[in-house]
C-alpha positions in Angstrom: -15.6 49.8 55.6 -16.1 52.7 57.1 -16.4 56.7 55.6 -16.0 59.7 57.6 -16.1 63.0 55.8 -14.0 66.0 56.6 -13.8 69.5 54.6 -13.9 67.4 51.3 -11.2 64.8 52.6 -12.4 60.8 53.6 -10.6 58.5 55.4 -11.6 54.8 54.8 -10.7 51.9 57.1 -10.8 48.3 55.6 -10.8 45.3 57.8 -10.5 41.7 56.7 -9.5 38.7 59.0 -6.4 40.0 61.1 -5.5 43.2 58.9 -6.8 47.2 58.5 -5.8 49.2 55.6 -6.8 53.1 56.5 -7.1 55.2 53.2 -6.9 58.6 53.6 -8.1 61.5 51.7 -10.1 63.2 48.3 -12.4 61.5 47.3 -10.9 60.1 44.2 -7.4 59.5 46.1 -9.4 57.1 48.4 -11.1 55.1 45.3 -7.5 55.1 43.6 -5.7 54.1 46.5 -8.2 51.3 47.7 -8.8 49.8 43.7 -4.5 49.3 43.3 -5.2 48.0 47.3 -7.4 45.6 46.0 -6.2 44.8 42.6 -3.0 43.9 44.3 -4.7 41.6 47.4 -7.2 39.8 44.9 -5.3 37.9 43.1 -4.3 36.1 46.6 -7.9 36.0 47.7 -9.0 34.4 44.6 -6.0 31.8 44.7 -7.0 31.2 48.3 -10.9 31.0 47.6 -10.2 28.4 45.0 -8.2 26.6 47.9 -11.3 26.8 50.3 -13.5 23.4 50.1 -17.0 24.0 50.9 -20.5 22.4 50.1 -23.2 23.5 48.8 -25.8 22.2 51.0 -28.6 23.4 48.6 -27.1 21.3 45.6 -26.3 18.7 47.9 -30.1 18.4 48.8 -30.8 19.1 44.8 -28.8 15.8 44.1 -30.2 13.6 47.2 -33.4 13.9 45.4 -34.8 10.5 44.7 -32.3 9.1 47.6 -33.5 10.9 50.9 -36.7 12.7 51.8 -37.2 15.0 54.9 -40.5 14.1 56.5 -41.7 15.7 59.7 -40.2 12.6 61.9 -36.8 13.2 60.6 -34.9 12.6 57.3 -35.7 9.2 55.3 -33.5 7.1 52.9 -36.0 6.9 49.7 -33.4 3.7 48.0 -33.7 0.0 49.6 -30.6 -0.5 51.9 -29.8 -3.9 49.8 -29.6 -1.9 46.3 -25.9 -0.2 47.9 -23.1 -1.3 49.4 -21.8 -1.1 52.5 -19.9 1.8 51.9 -21.7 3.7 50.4 -24.3 3.1 52.9 -22.1 3.8 56.1 -21.4 7.2 53.7 -25.2 8.0 52.6 -26.3 8.0 56.3 -23.3 10.0 57.4 -24.2 12.2 54.9 -28.1 12.0 56.0 -26.8 12.7 59.5 -24.9 16.2 58.5 -27.9 17.2 56.5 -29.8 16.9 59.3 -28.1 18.2 61.7 -27.8 21.3 59.1 -31.5 21.4 58.6 -32.4 20.9 62.4 -33.4 17.8 62.7 -31.0 16.3 64.2 -29.1 17.3 67.4 -25.5 16.3 66.1 -24.1 15.4 62.8 -22.2 12.1 64.0 -23.7 8.5 64.1 -22.1 5.9 66.7 -21.0 2.5 65.4 -24.0 1.0 66.6 -26.2 3.3 65.0 -24.3 2.7 61.7 -24.7 -1.1 62.2 -28.5 -0.7 62.6 -29.1 1.4 59.9 -26.8 0.0 57.4 -27.4 -3.7 58.5 -24.0 -4.9 58.5 -21.7 -6.8 60.3 -19.7 -5.6 63.0 -16.2 -6.4 61.8 -17.2 -5.5 57.7 -18.9 -1.9 58.9 -15.3 -1.4 61.2 -13.2 -2.3 58.6 -14.7 0.3 56.3 -15.2 2.9 58.5 -11.6 2.2 59.2 -11.0 2.9 55.6 -13.0 6.2 55.3 -11.1 7.3 57.9 -7.6 6.8 56.7 -9.1 8.4 53.1 -10.1 11.3 55.3 -13.6 10.9 54.0 -15.1 10.3 57.6 -13.6 11.5 61.2 -13.6 10.0 64.6 -15.4 12.4 66.4 -15.2 10.2 69.9 -15.5 6.9 71.2 -17.2 5.1 68.3 -18.7 8.6 66.8 -17.9 9.3 63.2 -19.0 12.0 61.0 -18.4 12.6 57.2 -16.0 15.1 56.0 -16.2 17.4 54.2 -14.1 16.2 51.8 -16.0 13.2 52.7 -19.1 15.1 51.7 -17.3 16.5 48.3 -16.2 12.6 47.2 -19.1 11.3 48.3 -20.9 13.5 46.0 -18.4 13.1 42.5 -18.2 8.9 43.4 -21.6 7.4 45.3 -24.3 9.7 44.5 -24.1 8.8 40.4 -24.3 5.2 41.6 -26.9 5.7 44.0 -28.9 7.3 41.1 -28.4 4.9 38.9 -28.8 2.2 40.9 -25.5 0.1 40.9 -23.4 -0.1 43.6 
């Protein structure tokens, strides 16, 4: 928003994404026009904001307390991999990669299938089947040949359906 004053007149330019609206007049006129504009636009903006899916990193980190830990060497699991199922283990390691990348502890947010096999201790055919299921659900993206990354929807789904199980120790 920019404002200029010229003989008691005010000009306000509002830019939002690809939209630009200019208001001219006295301060009272411009204020009234701007508020009317926002009144008309706000319901649309509020609706759009309810449709946008985002991950609150701080909240996710709080929820992961006792499950992962950040060390000088990187991010580690603090629960035993035997205590969780293969699907949950895959998701947890992909979440860990995403968090590690966002915290600048890792250079990327994806894991190779070889890394996933090593981290989960799973069998290649079972791991491939679980990854395929997760891709079909939209929880995981295949980002390259043999590379996988958790999606925003995957993190949200992980928070809602997997984290409660991990916190109670159930599979």
